[in-house]
C-alpha positions in Angstrom: 73.9 115.0 128.3 76.2 114.6 131.3 79.2 112.3 131.6 78.4 108.8 133.0 81.1 109.1 135.7 79.3 106.8 138.0 79.4 104.0 135.5 82.9 104.8 134.4 84.2 104.5 138.0 82.6 101.1 138.3 83.9 99.9 134.9 87.4 101.2 135.7 87.5 99.5 139.1 86.3 96.2 137.6 88.6 96.3 134.6 91.7 97.3 136.6 90.9 94.9 139.3 91.5 97.4 142.1 89.5 98.7 145.1 87.8 102.1 145.4 90.6 103.1 147.8 93.3 102.3 145.2 91.4 104.0 142.4 90.9 107.1 144.5 94.5 107.2 145.4 95.5 106.9 141.8 93.1 109.7 140.8 94.5 111.9 143.5 91.4 112.1 145.7 90.2 110.4 148.9 87.9 107.4 148.8 84.9 109.3 150.2 85.2 111.8 147.3 85.2 109.0 144.8 82.1 107.5 146.4 80.3 110.9 146.2 81.1 111.1 142.5 79.8 107.6 142.0 76.5 108.3 143.9 76.0 111.7 142.2 76.2 113.6 145.5 79.0 115.8 144.0 80.8 116.4 140.7 84.5 116.4 140.2 86.5 119.5 139.4 88.1 119.6 135.9 91.5 118.8 137.5 90.2 115.8 139.4 88.2 114.5 136.4 91.4 114.8 134.3 93.3 112.8 137.0 90.8 110.0 137.1 90.4 109.5 133.3 94.1 110.0 132.6 95.1 107.3 135.1 92.6 104.9 133.7 93.7 105.5 130.1 97.4 105.2 130.9 96.7 101.8 132.4 95.5 100.7 129.0 91.8 100.8 129.7 90.0 102.3 126.7 86.6 103.1 128.2 85.3 105.2 125.3 86.3 102.6 122.7 84.6 99.8 124.7 81.4 101.8 125.2 81.4 102.7 121.5 81.6 99.1 120.5 78.7 98.2 122.8 76.6 101.1 121.4 77.5 100.0 117.9 76.1 96.5 118.5 72.9 97.9 120.0 72.5 100.4 117.2 72.9 97.8 114.5 70.4 95.5 116.2 67.8 98.3 116.2 68.4 99.4 112.6 70.2 102.6 113.5 73.6 104.0 112.7 76.0 105.0 115.5 77.6 108.4 114.7 80.0 110.6 116.7 80.1 114.3 117.3 83.4 115.9 118.4 82.6 119.0 120.4 85.0 121.8 121.3 82.7 122.6 124.3 79.8 120.8 125.9 76.5 121.0 124.0 74.2 123.2 126.0 70.6 122.0 125.7 69.3 120.1 122.7 71.0 119.8 119.3 69.8 122.6 117.0 70.6 123.6 113.4 70.5 127.3 114.5 73.9 126.9 116.0 75.5 125.8 112.7 77.1 128.0 110.1 76.1 128.3 106.5 79.7 128.3 105.4 80.4 124.8 106.6 81.4 122.0 104.1 77.8 121.3 103.2 76.1 124.4 104.6 74.1 124.4 107.9 73.7 121.1 109.6 74.7 118.9 112.5 78.0 117.3 111.6 79.1 113.9 112.9 81.7 111.3 112.0 81.6 107.6 111.5 84.1 106.6 114.1 85.1 107.6 117.6 88.8 108.2 116.8 88.0 110.2 113.7 85.8 112.6 115.8 88.3 113.0 118.6 91.1 113.9 116.2 89.3 117.0 115.1 88.8 118.4 118.6 91.7 117.0 120.6 93.5 120.3 120.5 90.8 122.0 122.5 91.0 121.9 126.4 87.3 121.4 127.0 86.6 119.1 124.0 84.6 115.8 124.3 82.7 113.4 122.1 79.0 112.6 121.9 77.6 109.3 120.7 74.3 109.3 118.9 72.0 106.7 117.4 70.6 107.8 114.1 67.5 106.3 112.6 67.6 107.3 108.9 64.4 105.5 107.9 61.9 107.7 106.0 64.6 110.4 105.3 66.0 111.6 102.0 69.8 111.2 101.7 72.4 112.8 99.5 75.5 110.7 99.0 78.9 112.1 98.0 82.3 110.6 97.1 85.5 112.5 96.3 84.6 113.7 92.9 83.9 116.9 90.9 80.4 117.3 92.3 81.6 117.1 95.9 84.5 119.5 95.3 82.2 122.1 93.7 79.6 121.6 96.4 82.1 122.2 99.2 83.6 125.2 97.3 80.1 126.7 96.9 79.2 126.5 100.6 82.6 127.7 101.6 81.8 130.9 99.5 84.4 130.2 96.8 82.1 130.1 93.7 79.8 133.1 94.2 80.7 134.4 90.8 79.0 131.4 89.3 75.8 131.6 91.4 73.4 131.5 88.5 75.1 128.7 86.6 73.0 125.6 85.9 75.7 123.3 87.4 75.7 125.3 90.7 71.9 125.3 90.8 71.8 121.6 90.2 74.3 120.9 93.0 72.4 123.1 95.5 69.1 121.4 94.6 70.6 118.0 95.2 71.8 118.8 98.7 69.1 121.2 99.8 66.4 118.7 98.9 67.8 116.1 101.4 67.3 115.6 105.1 70.9 114.4 105.6 74.0 113.9 103.6 76.9 111.4 103.9 80.1 112.8 102.4 83.9 112.8 102.8 85.3 114.9 105.6 87.1 118.0 104.6 89.9 119.5 106.7 92.2 122.4 106.2 94.4 120.5 103.8 91.4 119.7 101.7 90.3 123.3 101.7 93.7 124.4 100.5 93.5 122.0 97.6 90.0 123.0 96.7 91.2 126.7 96.8 94.0 125.8 94.4 91.5 124.3 92.1 89.1 127.3 92.3 92.0 129.7 91.9 93.0 127.9 88.6 96.3 126.5 89.9 95.3 122.8 89.4 92.7 120.9 87.3 89.7 119.1 88.7 91.5 115.7 88.1 94.5 116.8 90.0 92.4 118.1 92.8 90.2 115.0 93.0 93.2 112.6 93.2 95.0 114.8 95.7 91.8 114.9 97.9 91.4 111.2 97.7 94.9 110.7 99.0 94.1 112.4 102.3 91.6 109.7 103.2 90.0 111.3 106.2 86.8 109.2 106.2 83.1 110.2 105.9 80.8 112.4 107.9 77.0 112.5 108.4 75.5 116.0 108.0 71.9 116.2 109.4 70.3 119.1 107.6 66.6 119.1 108.6 64.5 119.2 111.7 63.1 115.8 110.7 66.6 114.3 110.7 67.4 115.8 114.1 64.1 114.3 115.5 65.4 110.8 114.6 68.7 111.4 116.5 69.0 109.9 120.0 71.8 110.9 122.4 73.5 107.8 123.9 76.7 108.8 125.6 78.9 111.8 126.4 82.5 110.7 126.5 85.3 112.4 128.4 88.6 112.5 126.6 91.6 111.9 128.8 94.6 114.2 128.3 96.8 111.2 127.5 94.3 110.1 124.8 94.3 113.6 123.3 98.1 113.6 123.1 98.2 110.2 121.4 95.5 111.1 118.8 97.1 114.5 118.0 100.4 112.6 117.3 98.6 110.1 115.2 96.9 112.9 113.2 100.2 114.7 112.7 101.7 111.4 111.4 98.8 110.7 109.1 98.9 114.3 107.9 102.6 114.0 106.9 101.9 110.8 105.0 98.8 112.4 103.3 100.9 115.4 102.3 103.4 113.2 100.6 100.6 111.4 98.7 99.2 114.8 97.6 102.6 115.8 96.2 102.7 112.5 94.2 99.1 112.8 93.0 99.6 116.5 92.0 102.6 115.5 89.9 101.1 112.3 88.4 97.9 113.9 87.2 99.4 117.2 85.9 97.7 118.4 82.7 94.8 116.0 83.1 91.2 117.2 83.6 89.8 120.7 83.4 90.4 124.1 85.1 87.5 125.7 86.9 86.9 128.3 84.2 86.6 125.6 81.6 83.9 123.8 83.7 81.8 126.9 83.8 82.4 128.3 80.3 
């Protein structure tokens, strides 16, 4: 799925209220080059593309957010869900489960977030990152729902390879059956802070209650994990969004600030719920 640079040029020109000549000058190219990009006769270099999108973003035009809102309205009208996939590199060809890793949060699957900003934050640190917008029709599919609770913590720990010593335990078998019998799952997003907390729980340093309340304090939002070929067949690619350098910088700062606040919440939760709940060995005794 290519970037819609032809449409983006038209939108930027209209929203900024400037001519092709002025937009080209601001992007650091000549007017003829901008017209070739618009017509599809040529594609911009990475440097030129950065220049165009960065200028537009710095002028306060949030092209990707505008397009996301429009796609959201259309998705809702058609009974679908709009989901976002932050990619470190462009997706080559069609979406496939074969490219996923079994050690992801919920095993192999195609992972998407609920919001544009949420998805950008996880890939903003990569130079070639971008965001894909998809319409997902969940009708006729089996769904596994998760919240920040013991089942979700143990499920993530299992697929992350942290509970192999309990492989035959009935609780692990039940958790695996629940997920592996579904076409897709909707669950909290886990990042490195969450993995560290789950590791502390698995290593017997904190109880399940402490871990659960600490994880809830991070508040990263939810993700859609498409786990079957049937689920992927009901996924429609809608838009490939270019992330301007200025946008990446802003979202990285935002994530750092939210992470600092979340870390403080975790410290408070860890102290407040000390001694409550069960240690991992007690759960599997």
